[in-house]
C-alpha positions in Angstrom: 133.8 -154.4 -114.8 131.2 -151.6 -115.7 133.4 -148.7 -116.6 131.8 -148.5 -119.7 128.1 -147.3 -118.2 128.4 -143.6 -119.0 129.6 -143.8 -122.6 126.9 -146.5 -123.2 124.5 -144.0 -121.5 125.9 -141.0 -123.9 125.0 -143.2 -126.8 121.8 -143.1 -125.8 121.4 -139.3 -125.4 119.3 -139.2 -128.6 116.4 -141.6 -127.4 116.6 -140.1 -123.8 116.1 -136.8 -125.7 113.2 -138.1 -127.3 111.5 -139.7 -124.5 112.0 -136.6 -122.2 110.7 -133.9 -124.6 107.6 -136.4 -125.1 107.0 -136.3 -121.6 107.7 -132.4 -121.2 105.2 -132.1 -123.6 102.4 -134.1 -122.0 102.5 -133.6 -118.2 100.1 -134.8 -115.6 99.2 -133.6 -112.1 99.0 -135.7 -109.3 98.1 -139.7 -108.6 96.2 -140.1 -112.0 98.9 -140.2 -114.5 97.2 -142.4 -117.1 99.2 -141.1 -120.4 102.5 -141.4 -118.4 101.8 -144.8 -117.2 101.0 -146.1 -120.4 104.3 -144.4 -122.4 106.5 -145.8 -119.4 105.2 -149.5 -119.4 105.4 -149.3 -123.4 109.1 -148.3 -123.1 110.1 -150.9 -120.3 108.6 -153.8 -122.5 110.0 -152.5 -125.7 113.5 -152.7 -123.6 112.8 -156.4 -123.0 111.5 -156.1 -119.4 109.0 -158.8 -118.6 107.7 -158.1 -115.4 106.1 -154.8 -115.7 102.8 -154.1 -113.4 101.0 -150.9 -112.4 100.8 -149.9 -108.7 99.0 -147.5 -107.3 98.9 -145.1 -110.3 102.7 -145.7 -110.6 105.0 -148.5 -112.4 107.0 -151.1 -111.0 109.4 -153.2 -113.1 112.2 -155.7 -112.2 115.8 -156.6 -113.9 117.5 -159.7 -112.6 116.8 -162.5 -110.4 117.8 -163.3 -106.8 117.3 -162.5 -103.1 118.9 -159.2 -102.5 117.4 -156.4 -104.5 117.8 -152.6 -104.5 114.9 -150.3 -105.8 115.5 -147.2 -107.9 112.8 -144.5 -107.8 111.7 -142.0 -110.2 108.5 -139.5 -109.9 106.7 -138.9 -113.1 104.0 -136.0 -111.7 104.1 -132.4 -113.1 102.9 -129.5 -111.3 99.6 -127.4 -111.9 101.4 -124.2 -113.4 101.4 -122.8 -117.0 104.4 -123.2 -118.7 106.1 -119.7 -119.9 109.1 -121.2 -121.8 109.9 -120.9 -125.7 110.7 -124.3 -125.8 109.5 -126.0 -129.0 108.1 -128.9 -127.0 107.0 -126.8 -124.3 103.7 -128.0 -122.5 100.3 -126.6 -123.7 97.9 -128.2 -121.3 98.2 -125.7 -118.5 100.4 -128.2 -116.4 104.3 -128.1 -116.5 107.1 -130.2 -115.5 109.1 -127.6 -113.5 110.9 -129.7 -111.0 112.1 -132.2 -113.6 110.4 -135.4 -113.2 110.2 -135.9 -116.7 114.1 -135.9 -116.7 113.9 -138.3 -113.5 111.6 -140.7 -115.8 113.5 -140.7 -118.8 116.8 -141.2 -117.0 115.4 -144.0 -115.3 113.9 -145.7 -118.5 117.8 -145.4 -120.0 119.0 -147.1 -116.6 116.5 -149.8 -117.2 118.0 -150.4 -120.8 121.7 -150.1 -119.3 120.7 -152.7 -116.6 118.7 -155.2 -119.1 122.0 -155.1 -121.2 124.0 -156.4 -118.3 121.3 -158.8 -116.6 123.4 -161.8 -117.1 125.8 -160.4 -114.8 123.5 -159.0 -111.8 123.6 -161.1 -108.7 120.3 -159.7 -107.6 117.5 -157.4 -108.5 116.9 -154.0 -109.7 113.2 -152.8 -108.8 112.3 -149.6 -111.2 109.7 -147.5 -109.5 108.1 -145.1 -111.5 105.9 -143.1 -108.8 102.7 -140.5 -109.1 102.0 -137.6 -106.6 105.4 -136.7 -105.3 104.4 -132.9 -105.4 101.4 -133.5 -103.5 103.6 -135.8 -100.8 101.1 -138.6 -101.6 102.4 -140.9 -103.8 104.7 -143.1 -102.0 102.9 -143.6 -99.2 100.0 -144.7 -101.2 102.6 -147.2 -103.1 103.7 -148.4 -99.8 100.3 -148.9 -98.4 99.7 -151.2 -101.6 102.8 -153.1 -100.7 105.6 -151.8 -102.8 108.2 -153.2 -100.3 106.6 -156.6 -99.5 105.7 -157.4 -103.3 109.1 -156.5 -104.4 111.3 -157.4 -101.4 113.2 -154.4 -102.0 115.9 -154.2 -99.1 117.5 -150.5 -99.9 116.5 -147.8 -102.2 118.1 -145.0 -104.0 116.2 -141.8 -105.8 117.5 -139.1 -107.8 116.4 -135.5 -108.4 117.2 -133.1 -111.1 118.2 -129.6 -110.3 118.7 -126.4 -112.1 120.3 -122.9 -111.5 123.0 -124.8 -109.9 126.7 -123.6 -109.5 127.6 -127.3 -111.0 128.3 -128.2 -114.5 125.5 -130.5 -115.8 125.7 -134.0 -115.0 127.4 -133.6 -111.5 125.7 -136.0 -108.9 125.5 -134.2 -105.8 125.5 -136.5 -102.7 124.0 -135.4 -99.2 125.7 -136.4 -96.0 124.1 -139.5 -94.0 121.5 -138.6 -91.8 118.6 -136.1 -92.0 118.8 -134.6 -95.4 115.6 -133.3 -96.6 113.1 -131.6 -94.1 109.9 -133.1 -93.6 106.7 -131.0 -94.7 102.9 -130.7 -94.1 100.4 -129.2 -96.5 97.7 -127.6 -94.8 94.7 -125.6 -95.1 93.2 -122.8 -93.0 89.5 -122.4 -93.2 87.9 -119.3 -91.2 83.9 -119.3 -91.0 82.6 -115.7 -90.0 79.4 -114.0 -91.0 78.7 -112.3 -94.0 77.2 -108.7 -94.3 77.6 -105.3 -96.1 80.5 -103.5 -96.2 79.6 -100.4 -94.8 77.9 -102.6 -91.7 81.0 -104.4 -90.8 79.6 -104.3 -87.0 76.6 -106.7 -88.5 79.0 -109.2 -89.5 82.0 -111.5 -88.5 85.0 -110.7 -90.8 86.9 -113.9 -91.6 89.4 -112.1 -93.6 90.0 -109.9 -90.8 90.8 -113.2 -88.6 92.7 -114.8 -91.4 95.0 -112.0 -91.5 95.6 -111.8 -87.7 96.4 -115.5 -88.1 98.8 -115.0 -90.9 100.6 -112.2 -88.9 100.9 -114.4 -85.5 102.0 -117.7 -87.4 105.3 -115.8 -88.4 106.2 -116.3 -84.8 106.1 -120.2 -84.9 109.7 -120.4 -86.4 110.7 -117.2 -85.0 109.6 -117.9 -81.2 108.6 -121.1 -80.7 111.6 -123.0 -81.9 115.5 -122.8 -82.2 116.4 -120.2 -85.0 119.0 -122.8 -86.1 116.6 -125.4 -86.8 115.7 -124.9 -90.3 111.8 -124.7 -89.4 109.9 -122.9 -92.3 106.2 -122.1 -92.8 104.9 -120.5 -96.0 101.5 -119.4 -96.7 101.3 -119.5 -100.8 97.6 -118.8 -101.4 94.8 -116.7 -99.9 91.1 -117.0 -100.8 88.4 -114.9 -99.4 85.6 -112.7 -100.9 84.2 -111.7 -104.1 83.4 -108.2 -104.1 84.9 -105.1 -102.6 81.8 -104.2 -100.4 80.7 -107.3 -98.9 82.3 -109.0 -96.2 82.1 -112.6 -97.0 81.0 -115.8 -95.0 84.6 -117.6 -95.6 88.3 -117.1 -96.2 90.9 -119.6 -96.2 94.8 -119.9 -96.8 96.8 -122.7 -98.0 100.4 -123.5 -96.7 103.3 -125.7 -95.8 105.2 -126.1 -92.6 108.9 -127.6 -92.6 111.1 -129.1 -90.0 113.8 -131.7 -90.1 113.1 -133.0 -86.3 110.1 -135.2 -85.9 109.2 -133.8 -82.5 109.4 -130.2 -83.6 107.2 -130.7 -86.4 104.7 -132.2 -84.1 105.0 -129.0 -82.0 104.6 -126.9 -84.8 101.5 -128.7 -86.3 100.0 -128.6 -82.7 100.6 -124.9 -82.4 99.4 -124.1 -85.9 96.1 -125.6 -84.7 95.9 -123.7 -81.7 97.0 -120.4 -82.9 94.3 -120.5 -85.4 91.6 -121.7 -83.3 92.2 -119.4 -80.7 92.6 -116.1 -82.9 89.2 -117.2 -84.8 87.4 -117.5 -81.6 89.1 -113.8 -80.2 87.6 -112.1 -83.5 84.2 -113.8 -83.1 84.9 -116.3 -85.9 85.6 -120.2 -86.4 89.2 -121.2 -87.2 90.2 -124.5 -88.4 93.2 -126.7 -89.8 93.3 -129.4 -92.1 96.5 -131.3 -93.0 95.8 -132.5 -96.5 99.2 -134.3 -96.8 102.6 -134.5 -95.7 105.8 -136.5 -95.2 108.6 -137.1 -92.6 112.4 -136.0 -92.9 114.3 -138.0 -95.4 117.0 -140.2 -93.8 120.2 -141.0 -95.9 121.8 -144.0 -94.9 125.2 -144.0 -94.3 126.2 -147.3 -95.7 124.4 -146.6 -99.2 126.0 -143.1 -99.4 129.6 -144.6 -99.1 128.7 -147.3 -101.8 127.4 -144.4 -104.3 130.6 -142.2 -103.8 132.5 -145.2 -104.7 130.2 -146.4 -107.5 130.2 -143.2 -109.1 133.7 -142.4 -108.8 134.4 -145.7 -110.7 132.3 -144.7 -113.8 133.8 -141.4 -113.9 130.8 -139.5 -112.9 131.5 -135.9 -111.5 130.0 -135.8 -108.1 129.8 -133.2 -105.5 129.8 -134.1 -101.8 127.9 -131.5 -99.5 129.3 -130.5 -96.6 128.2 -132.6 -93.1 125.8 -130.6 -91.4 124.2 -129.1 -94.7 120.8 -129.9 -95.3 118.4 -129.5 -98.5 115.4 -127.2 -97.8 112.7 -129.0 -100.0 110.8 -132.0 -99.0 110.4 -135.7 -100.5 107.6 -138.1 -100.1 110.2 -140.8 -100.6 111.1 -140.3 -96.9 108.2 -142.8 -96.1 110.5 -145.3 -97.8 113.5 -144.0 -96.1 111.9 -144.9 -92.9 111.5 -148.4 -93.9 114.5 -149.7 -95.5 118.2 -148.0 -95.7 117.8 -145.0 -98.4 119.8 -142.5 -100.2 118.5 -139.3 -102.0 121.1 -138.2 -105.0 120.7 -134.9 -106.8 122.2 -134.2 -110.3 122.8 -130.8 -111.8 120.5 -130.4 -114.6 121.4 -126.7 -115.6 124.5 -124.6 -114.5 123.9 -120.8 -113.7 126.9 -119.6 -116.0 125.4 -121.5 -119.0 122.3 -119.5 -118.6 119.9 -121.6 -116.7 119.1 -119.1 -114.2 115.4 -119.9 -113.3 114.9 -122.5 -110.2 112.6 -125.3 -109.7 109.0 -124.7 -109.8 109.7 -121.4 -111.8 107.2 -121.5 -115.0 110.3 -120.5 -116.9 112.6 -123.3 -115.5 114.4 -125.1 -118.5 116.7 -128.1 -117.8 120.2 -129.0 -119.5 119.7 -132.1 -121.5 123.3 -132.7 -121.4 122.5 -134.3 -117.6 120.6 -136.9 -118.9 123.0 -139.5 -119.5 124.6 -138.5 -116.4 121.5 -139.4 -114.4 121.0 -142.9 -116.3 124.4 -144.2 -115.9 124.2 -143.0 -112.1 120.9 -145.2 -111.6 122.9 -148.0 -113.3 126.1 -147.7 -111.5 124.7 -147.5 -107.8 122.3 -150.4 -108.6 124.7 -152.5 -109.8 127.5 -151.5 -107.4 125.3 -152.7 -104.5 124.3 -155.8 -105.8 128.0 -156.8 -106.2 128.6 -155.4 -102.8 132.3 -154.8 -103.9 133.0 -151.4 -105.2 136.6 -152.0 -105.9 135.5 -153.7 -109.1 
């Protein structure tokens, strides 16, 4: 019945590209995305959507009527890194959409138009959720706490994430196995308090840099010695700060990192051991070591029934797919995992940059570039899954 979705989406490529480039050139970071929220709300209203509301820094809109509903999520926030591409629409404000969230937003805006055109044929409601704060793993949780599920009545949810530097042609939708599909993650900060002194008399002070270095060295044992080596757990220290002069032992030093695990019990063990190691090493070296978990999310659970439905829906529309083999998991984390713990959910990915076509920079690189040819495929994928889900008949 809806095998024209991809062709309809392809006819929107010029508009999709225009909206994607606008968003790319004006990235905003975190939970406060006022310009992006205003733009998204305006474009949804221009598409004829009447129910457009702001919720906890995000935008929620609805197409159709009825008790049955599916939620489609696009994240909108960028990264706090300076863009180093030579794109004519590159960001100049010190932030960058290096993770493709501008693509997600443009795709879901296009899907909103496709669904609005078919609203009379819907047997339920499609909830369009444009979310802030995914990069800090905080936006989805805040929207849930503000009543996202209760206010929309969503009974299932699907999200889509663009990938570049892949081995698949642009527009290929990558479908994970059911079950745990992405690692849980915790962002943390290690603070070490010592006693400052002159570099020539270190015995008069308490060196927080020395203590922090010992902590970092010991923390490598967490994933290599304390959990199964096949578990896929990973600990990364991405930033270290301490001192301001080469001949001064500072009062404080700190480090920032992430801890990832696929198993809830393992996640709690690693968090506990991280705190313990830092505290005891700090004490051993006459300093105080503390750990603060600043944000985080559990592992993402992909629903089997939603997965099977998506496979059939995308195949029916002629959208190319790749089925990830059973047992293979993604290394990244996703705060939409909080939603997956509330209602049946599915994380889809889409190739938006094939290596052999020159898209070689990975996500989060300041030189990452995404293939705009993926835009109509993403829009059609969002719409196809929603339509098929509401009809509940994948044979149409």
